[in-house]
C-alpha positions as CSV (number, residue, x, y, z in Angstrom):
1,X,1.6,-7.6,-20.5
2,X,3.1,-6.2,-17.3
3,X,0.1,-6.7,-15.1
4,X,-0.2,-10.4,-16.1
5,X,3.3,-11.0,-14.9
6,X,2.6,-9.1,-11.7
7,X,-0.6,-11.1,-11.1
8,X,1.3,-14.4,-11.7
9,X,4.1,-13.4,-9.3
10,X,1.6,-12.2,-6.6
11,X,-0.4,-15.5,-6.9
12,X,2.6,-17.6,-6.7
13,X,4.7,-15.9,-4.0
14,X,2.7,-13.5,-1.9
15,X,0.1,-14.9,0.5
16,X,-2.2,-11.9,-0.1
17,X,-5.2,-13.4,1.7
18,X,-3.1,-13.7,4.8
19,X,-1.9,-10.1,4.4
20,X,-5.5,-8.9,4.0
21,X,-6.5,-10.9,7.1
22,X,-3.7,-9.2,9.1
23,X,-5.0,-5.8,8.0
24,X,-8.2,-6.3,10.1
25,X,-10.4,-4.4,7.6
26,X,-13.5,-2.8,9.2
27,X,-16.6,-1.7,7.3
28,X,-16.0,2.0,7.9
29,X,-12.2,2.1,7.0
30,X,-10.9,4.8,4.8
31,X,-7.9,3.2,2.9
32,X,-5.4,4.7,0.5
33,X,-3.9,2.2,-1.9
34,X,-0.6,3.9,-2.9
35,X,0.6,2.9,-6.3
36,X,-2.6,1.0,-6.9
37,X,-1.5,-0.4,-10.3
38,X,-4.2,-2.7,-11.8
39,X,-6.4,-2.3,-8.7
40,X,-6.0,-5.8,-7.4
41,X,-5.7,-4.8,-3.7
42,X,-8.1,-1.8,-4.1
43,X,-10.8,-4.2,-5.3
44,X,-10.3,-6.5,-2.3
45,X,-10.4,-3.6,0.1
46,X,-13.6,-2.2,-1.5
47,X,-15.2,-5.6,-1.3
48,X,-14.5,-5.8,2.4
49,X,-15.5,-2.3,3.5
50,X,-19.2,-1.5,3.1
51,X,-19.4,1.9,4.7
52,X,-15.8,3.2,4.0
53,X,-13.9,4.3,1.0
54,X,-10.8,3.2,-1.0
55,X,-8.6,5.8,-2.7
56,X,-6.7,4.0,-5.4
57,X,-3.7,6.3,-6.1
58,X,-1.9,5.8,-9.3
59,X,0.3,8.3,-11.0
60,X,0.6,6.6,-14.4
61,X,-2.3,7.7,-16.6
62,X,-1.8,4.6,-18.8
63,X,-2.8,2.4,-15.9
64,X,-6.1,4.2,-15.1
65,X,-8.1,2.2,-17.7
66,X,-7.0,-1.0,-15.8
67,X,-8.1,0.5,-12.5
68,X,-11.4,1.5,-14.0
69,X,-12.0,-1.9,-15.5
70,X,-11.2,-3.7,-12.3
71,X,-13.2,-1.4,-10.0
72,X,-16.3,-0.8,-12.2
73,X,-18.7,-2.7,-9.9
74,X,-17.5,-0.8,-6.8
75,X,-19.2,2.3,-5.6
76,X,-17.0,3.0,-2.6
77,X,-13.8,3.9,-4.4
78,X,-12.1,6.9,-5.9
79,X,-9.3,6.7,-8.5
80,X,-6.7,9.4,-7.9
81,X,-4.5,10.0,-10.9
82,X,-1.9,12.1,-9.0
83,X,1.6,12.0,-7.8
84,X,1.5,10.5,-4.3
85,X,3.9,13.2,-3.1
86,X,1.2,15.8,-3.7
87,X,-2.0,14.2,-2.3
88,X,-4.8,16.0,-0.7
89,X,-6.8,13.2,1.0
90,X,-7.8,13.5,4.6
91,X,-9.3,11.4,7.4
92,X,-8.0,8.0,6.2
93,X,-7.1,5.4,8.8
94,X,-5.2,2.9,6.7
95,X,-2.6,3.2,4.0
96,X,-1.2,0.4,1.9
97,X,1.9,0.2,-0.3
98,X,2.6,-2.8,-2.4
99,X,6.2,-2.9,-3.6
100,X,6.3,0.9,-4.2
101,X,7.7,2.5,-1.0
102,X,11.3,1.8,-2.2
103,X,10.6,4.0,-5.3
104,X,9.3,7.0,-3.4
105,X,11.7,10.0,-3.5
106,X,9.6,12.1,-1.2
107,X,9.4,9.7,1.8
108,X,9.6,12.4,4.4
109,X,6.7,14.3,2.7
110,X,4.7,11.1,2.5
111,X,5.3,10.4,6.2
112,X,4.3,14.0,7.1
113,X,1.2,13.6,4.9
114,X,0.2,10.4,6.7
115,X,0.8,11.9,10.2
116,X,-1.0,15.2,9.5
117,X,-4.0,14.1,7.4
118,X,-5.0,10.8,8.9
119,X,-7.5,9.8,11.6
120,X,-5.8,8.0,14.5
121,X,-5.1,5.3,15.1
122,X,-3.4,5.1,11.7
123,X,-2.2,1.8,10.3
124,X,0.3,1.5,7.5
125,X,0.9,-1.7,5.6
126,X,3.8,-2.4,3.2
127,X,4.9,-5.2,1.0
128,X,8.5,-4.8,-0.2
129,X,11.2,-6.9,-1.8
130,X,13.9,-8.5,0.3
131,X,17.4,-7.2,-0.4
132,X,18.7,-10.7,-1.1
133,X,15.9,-11.7,-3.4
134,X,16.8,-12.6,-7.0
135,X,13.7,-10.8,-8.1
136,X,12.6,-7.2,-7.8
137,X,13.8,-3.7,-8.4
138,X,17.5,-2.8,-8.5
139,X,19.3,-3.7,-5.3
140,X,20.4,-0.2,-4.6
141,X,16.9,1.1,-4.2
142,X,15.4,-1.8,-2.2
143,X,14.7,-1.3,1.5
144,X,15.4,-4.1,3.9
145,X,13.1,-4.6,6.9
146,X,15.5,-3.0,9.4
147,X,15.8,0.2,7.2
148,X,12.0,0.4,6.8
149,X,11.5,-0.1,10.5
150,X,13.9,2.8,11.2
151,X,12.2,5.1,8.7
152,X,8.8,4.5,10.4
153,X,9.9,4.4,14.1
154,X,12.0,7.6,13.6
155,X,8.8,9.3,12.4
156,X,6.9,8.2,15.5
157,X,5.3,5.0,14.3
158,X,5.3,1.7,16.3
159,X,6.1,-1.5,14.6
160,X,3.4,-4.1,14.2
161,X,3.4,-7.3,12.2
162,X,6.4,-8.5,10.2
163,X,6.2,-11.5,7.9
164,X,8.9,-12.9,5.6
165,X,8.2,-14.6,2.2
166,X,10.4,-16.1,-0.4
167,X,11.0,-12.8,-2.3
168,X,9.2,-10.2,-0.3
169,X,8.3,-9.2,3.2
170,X,5.2,-7.6,4.8
171,X,5.5,-4.9,7.5
172,X,2.9,-3.0,9.4
173,X,3.2,0.2,11.5
174,X,0.8,2.2,13.6
175,X,0.4,5.5,15.2
176,X,-2.2,5.9,18.0
177,X,-2.2,9.7,18.5
């Protein structure tokens, strides 16, 4: 099963606890988990924010049962089965992409959505595959750290944390006003 492979990879190669710690989650955060998949990160976020909300955005309707199963005990989440290029969520202050930003065709629309619909300060967190990694999506759609930084700084974001891992990297960006 696909999500078992993803889980194994994540546990072996991505220090997700360190990433979660760097996100400095607050009890009243409103977080969008873009491309939530099986809900792994959504569940962690929901566990850590008691007064806030997690929007688990997943376009694939076949994945929704996995999300529902993994988030059943949580009351502070909403599953959004919608194309992330057409979202109508407002007043979020954090947004998280785990190995999906490279696949987004409407990046400018997503950036405008983040800028126009969020509370500030807005923090954006991304995990992506290194271009030189032997694992991951096709090389021609991967985004290296420098490309990602340019995409976000050109849109008015400031770079935050950058961490390199064996196959992936983690970047954060923020916008104060």
